[in-house]
Backbone as CSV, one residue per row, in Angstrom:
resi,resn,N_x,N_y,N_z,CA_x,CA_y,CA_z,C_x,C_y,C_z
1,MET,6.205,-18.441,7.792,6.775,-17.960,6.537,8.281,-18.192,6.575
2,ASN,8.789,-18.796,5.517,10.233,-18.964,5.431,10.855,-17.660,4.894
3,PRO,12.177,-17.537,4.890,12.814,-16.281,4.463,12.452,-15.846,3.044
4,ARG,12.326,-16.777,2.115,11.970,-16.404,0.740,10.548,-15.839,0.684
5,ASP,9.622,-16.499,1.372,8.244,-16.016,1.419,8.177,-14.651,2.091
6,PHE,8.944,-14.500,3.159,8.972,-13.224,3.868,9.515,-12.123,2.953
7,GLY,10.505,-12.466,2.127,11.040,-11.495,1.161,9.975,-11.051,0.167
8,LEU,9.206,-11.999,-0.358,8.103,-11.648,-1.267,7.073,-10.778,-0.561
9,PHE,6.792,-11.138,0.682,5.849,-10.352,1.481,6.348,-8.916,1.634
10,MET,7.622,-8.746,1.965,8.180,-7.410,2.152,8.189,-6.616,0.846
11,ILE,8.471,-7.291,-0.267,8.422,-6.619,-1.569,7.000,-6.158,-1.864
12,ALA,6.029,-7.007,-1.601,4.629,-6.638,-1.841,4.227,-5.436,-0.991
13,ILE,4.607,-5.432,0.276,4.277,-4.314,1.164,5.013,-3.045,0.729
14,ALA,6.302,-3.167,0.429,7.098,-1.997,0.050,6.595,-1.368,-1.245
15,THR,6.330,-2.191,-2.247,5.869,-1.623,-3.513,4.478,-1.024,-3.381
16,ASN,3.635,-1.642,-2.563,2.316,-1.071,-2.294,2.461,0.282,-1.610
17,SER,3.337,0.360,-0.626,3.527,1.600,0.118,4.118,2.701,-0.748
18,ILE,5.101,2.351,-1.559,5.686,3.337,-2.476,4.636,3.781,-3.484
19,GLY,3.834,2.831,-3.961,2.752,3.178,-4.878,1.781,4.166,-4.255
20,GLN,1.418,3.938,-2.996,0.506,4.862,-2.320,1.131,6.243,-2.161
21,LEU,2.403,6.273,-1.811,3.112,7.544,-1.690,3.078,8.312,-3.007
22,LEU,3.402,7.628,-4.087,3.423,8.276,-5.404,2.027,8.681,-5.865
23,LEU,1.029,7.848,-5.579,-0.339,8.210,-5.962,-0.814,9.449,-5.210
24,LYS,-0.491,9.535,-3.933,-0.888,10.714,-3.162,-0.154,11.956,-3.657
25,ALA,1.144,11.827,-3.898,1.917,12.965,-4.407,1.388,13.386,-5.781
26,GLY,1.082,12.414,-6.623,0.527,12.715,-7.940,-0.848,13.345,-7.854
27,ALA,-1.671,12.859,-6.931,-3.002,13.442,-6.754,-2.894,14.881,-6.265
28,ASN,-1.932,15.144,-5.374,-1.713,16.528,-4.929,-1.284,17.405,-6.097
29,GLU,-0.441,16.856,-6.952,0.025,17.586,-8.138,-1.126,17.825,-9.113
30,LEU,-1.976,16.829,-9.255,-3.120,16.926,-10.165,-4.113,17.968,-9.679
31,GLY,-4.243,18.075,-8.371,-5.201,19.008,-7.805,-6.561,18.361,-7.699
32,LYS,-7.504,19.100,-7.156,-8.853,18.562,-7.014,-9.434,18.323,-8.401
33,ALA,-9.676,17.078,-8.676,-10.126,16.692,-10.009,-11.622,16.930,-10.155
34,ALA,-11.959,17.657,-11.183,-13.356,17.846,-11.571,-13.400,17.834,-13.092
35,PRO,-12.943,16.725,-13.680,-12.875,16.677,-15.141,-14.263,16.679,-15.770
36,ALA,-14.285,17.195,-16.995,-15.547,17.266,-17.732,-16.002,15.884,-18.189
37,SER,-15.066,14.954,-18.327,-15.423,13.625,-18.820,-14.433,12.596,-18.304
38,LEU,-14.775,11.350,-18.494,-13.889,10.260,-18.114,-12.587,10.334,-18.912
39,VAL,-12.689,10.674,-20.173,-11.508,10.789,-21.032,-10.577,11.878,-20.499
40,ALA,-11.143,13.004,-20.080,-10.333,14.089,-19.524,-9.665,13.650,-18.222
41,ALA,-10.367,12.874,-17.400,-9.796,12.384,-16.148,-8.621,11.451,-16.428
42,ILE,-8.790,10.541,-17.366,-7.722,9.599,-17.714,-6.534,10.349,-18.314
43,ALA,-6.807,11.327,-19.150,-5.731,12.127,-19.746,-4.942,12.857,-18.662
44,GLY,-5.639,13.384,-17.661,-4.961,14.061,-16.564,-4.086,13.115,-15.769
45,ILE,-4.571,11.914,-15.549,-3.796,10.913,-14.810,-2.559,10.502,-15.605
46,VAL,-2.750,10.196,-16.872,-1.646,9.746,-17.726,-0.590,10.839,-17.887
47,ALA,-1.014,12.089,-17.827,-0.088,13.214,-17.977,0.629,13.569,-16.674
48,THR,0.328,12.867,-15.604,0.960,13.141,-14.310,1.919,11.996,-13.988
49,PRO,3.224,12.217,-14.153,4.202,11.135,-13.978,4.137,10.422,-12.626
50,MET,3.884,11.165,-11.553,3.815,10.526,-10.232,2.674,9.509,-10.167
51,LEU,1.550,9.815,-10.801,0.422,8.889,-10.810,0.754,7.640,-11.611
52,VAL,1.386,7.824,-12.751,1.773,6.673,-13.577,2.774,5.799,-12.814
53,ALA,3.746,6.433,-12.172,4.731,5.679,-11.394,4.054,4.934,-10.244
54,GLY,3.095,5.574,-9.584,2.361,4.918,-8.507,1.628,3.683,-8.985
55,LEU,1.006,3.791,-10.156,0.305,2.639,-10.721,1.278,1.516,-11.078
56,VAL,2.464,1.867,-11.562,3.478,0.858,-11.879,3.900,0.123,-10.600
57,PHE,4.134,0.886,-9.529,4.508,0.241,-8.265,3.386,-0.658,-7.753
58,TYR,2.139,-0.218,-7.886,1.011,-1.074,-7.501,1.022,-2.369,-8.312
59,GLY,1.292,-2.262,-9.601,1.364,-3.448,-10.456,2.464,-4.395,-10.001
60,CYS,3.623,-3.852,-9.675,4.734,-4.687,-9.186,4.357,-5.345,-7.870
61,GLY,3.675,-4.600,-7.013,3.221,-5.171,-5.747,2.234,-6.302,-5.956
62,SER,1.381,-6.141,-6.944,0.414,-7.198,-7.249,1.115,-8.460,-7.724
63,ILE,2.143,-8.299,-8.531,2.904,-9.463,-9.006,3.569,-10.168,-7.829
64,ALA,4.191,-9.393,-6.939,4.831,-9.997,-5.765,3.796,-10.711,-4.894
65,TYR,2.620,-10.115,-4.759,1.563,-10.718,-3.942,1.063,-12.018,-4.572
66,ILE,0.909,-12.043,-5.876,0.498,-13.268,-6.567,1.535,-14.369,-6.341
67,LEU,2.805,-14.019,-6.456,3.855,-15.002,-6.201,3.806,-15.491,-4.751
68,LEU,3.550,-14.571,-3.831,3.418,-14.962,-2.430,2.244,-15.917,-2.233
69,LEU,1.117,-15.615,-2.868,-0.062,-16.476,-2.753,0.190,-17.874,-3.305
70,SER,1.102,-17.988,-4.256,1.421,-19.307,-4.799,2.246,-20.141,-3.814
71,ARG,2.716,-19.494,-2.755,3.607,-20.168,-1.813,3.034,-20.329,-0.406
72,VAL,2.119,-19.416,-0.012,1.582,-19.476,1.351,0.056,-19.435,1.303
73,ASP,-0.562,-19.804,2.395,-2.020,-19.790,2.479,-2.560,-18.365,2.441
74,LEU,-3.696,-18.202,1.818,-4.373,-16.910,1.794,-4.685,-16.436,3.206
75,SER,-4.981,-17.370,4.085,-5.311,-17.012,5.469,-4.123,-16.396,6.202
76,VAL,-2.928,-16.547,5.654,-1.739,-15.899,6.215,-1.384,-14.664,5.400
77,ALA,-1.323,-14.797,4.087,-0.894,-13.690,3.225,-1.866,-12.519,3.269
78,GLY,-3.158,-12.798,3.215,-4.148,-11.719,3.194,-4.067,-10.815,4.404
79,PRO,-4.205,-11.385,5.602,-4.116,-10.533,6.786,-2.745,-9.868,6.943
80,ALA,-1.682,-10.546,6.536,-0.348,-9.967,6.687,-0.194,-8.691,5.870
81,THR,-0.866,-8.624,4.741,-0.756,-7.421,3.921,-1.463,-6.226,4.551
82,ALA,-2.174,-6.456,5.639,-2.780,-5.337,6.375,-1.707,-4.394,6.907
83,LEU,-0.464,-4.861,6.959,0.613,-3.969,7.384,0.776,-2.794,6.425
84,ALA,0.267,-2.923,5.217,0.305,-1.796,4.278,-0.502,-0.621,4.832
85,TYR,-1.538,-0.903,5.631,-2.297,0.178,6.267,-1.404,0.964,7.216
86,VAL,-0.562,0.234,7.929,0.333,0.875,8.886,1.335,1.764,8.149
87,THR,1.911,1.242,7.072,2.875,2.053,6.324,2.199,3.253,5.674
88,SER,0.957,3.101,5.253,0.230,4.226,4.660,0.058,5.360,5.660
89,VAL,-0.294,5.001,6.873,-0.459,6.031,7.906,0.889,6.677,8.224
90,ALA,1.937,5.873,8.287,3.272,6.425,8.544,3.694,7.384,7.430
91,ILE,3.429,7.004,6.185,3.742,7.892,5.058,2.940,9.188,5.171
92,GLY,1.661,9.061,5.482,0.831,10.249,5.649,1.359,11.160,6.737
93,TYR,1.787,10.566,7.830,2.266,11.345,8.973,3.616,11.999,8.682
94,PHE,4.581,11.199,8.238,5.947,11.708,8.080,6.175,12.512,6.808
95,ILE,5.509,12.157,5.730,5.772,12.832,4.455,4.751,13.914,4.158
96,PHE,3.480,13.615,4.392,2.427,14.580,4.055,1.937,15.373,5.261
97,ARG,2.584,15.156,6.411,2.274,15.900,7.640,0.811,15.787,8.067
98,GLU,0.235,14.610,7.858,-1.135,14.353,8.307,-1.096,14.023,9.796
99,THR,-2.173,14.313,10.488,-2.218,14.015,11.914,-2.734,12.592,12.149
100,ILE,-2.304,12.020,13.266,-2.766,10.696,13.674,-3.390,10.852,15.055
101,SER,-4.635,10.452,15.155,-5.326,10.541,16.446,-4.924,9.360,17.326
102,ALA,-5.233,9.469,18.595,-4.958,8.368,19.518,-5.737,7.120,19.105
103,THR,-6.951,7.312,18.638,-7.764,6.181,18.186,-7.110,5.484,16.996
104,GLN,-6.580,6.269,16.066,-5.892,5.677,14.916,-4.650,4.906,15.369
105,ALA,-3.893,5.477,16.294,-2.681,4.816,16.790,-3.027,3.485,17.454
106,ILE,-4.097,3.457,18.219,-4.535,2.207,18.849,-4.948,1.197,17.781
107,GLY,-5.655,1.663,16.762,-6.054,0.781,15.668,-4.859,0.201,14.938
108,LEU,-3.839,1.027,14.701,-2.629,0.546,14.032,-1.910,-0.493,14.884
109,ALA,-1.853,-0.254,16.184,-1.231,-1.232,17.081,-2.000,-2.550,17.044
110,ALA,-3.322,-2.465,16.984,-4.143,-3.673,16.898,-3.870,-4.430,15.600
111,ILE,-3.685,-3.696,14.506,-3.371,-4.342,13.224,-2.043,-5.084,13.326
112,VAL,-1.029,-4.418,13.850,0.292,-5.042,13.963,0.212,-6.289,14.849
113,PHE,-0.466,-6.171,15.984,-0.612,-7.310,16.887,-1.375,-8.447,16.201
114,GLY,-2.435,-8.111,15.494,-3.216,-9.121,14.791,-2.421,-9.833,13.718
115,VAL,-1.628,-9.085,12.966,-0.786,-9.704,11.929,0.214,-10.641,12.575
116,MET,0.787,-10.222,13.686,1.747,-11.096,14.376,1.095,-12.410,14.797
117,LEU,-0.145,-12.320,15.262,-0.863,-13.540,15.657,-1.136,-14.444,14.463
118,VAL,-1.492,-13.849,13.342,-1.862,-14.624,12.158,-0.663,-15.306,11.523
119,VAL,0.469,-14.605,11.419,1.606,-15.176,10.698,2.475,-16.066,11.560
120,THR,2.281,-16.022,12.873,3.070,-16.880,13.754,2.547,-18.299,13.656
121,GLN,3.466,-19.189,13.343,3.077,-20.596,13.235,3.647,-21.359,14.423
122,ARG,2.875,-22.285,14.913,3.337,-23.102,16.051,3.460,-24.522,15.639
């Protein structure tokens, strides 16, 4: 990946991660959803600013990812975006005070190592 491609990759990961943060915060604000209908569920989502903002960030991340796909192989871009899993766990741990088991930590290390193998070109 050249620097421009790497920049698109980082934007895609960052916006995805921010989107996940906002969606989780919005879902916490919304509370346990048990709407009477699909319309009520959508109304609850639309009325929760954090959820709307999260969806906007996801949309921006999708645009960055599409631009990245226009420049690099899917076999590189797809696996590289697995780093979003790592940032999601970090957000859960540091912001939402979720616990991380040793098994999860090993899995995250495997993801990072795997991404490094995939994106490294020789």
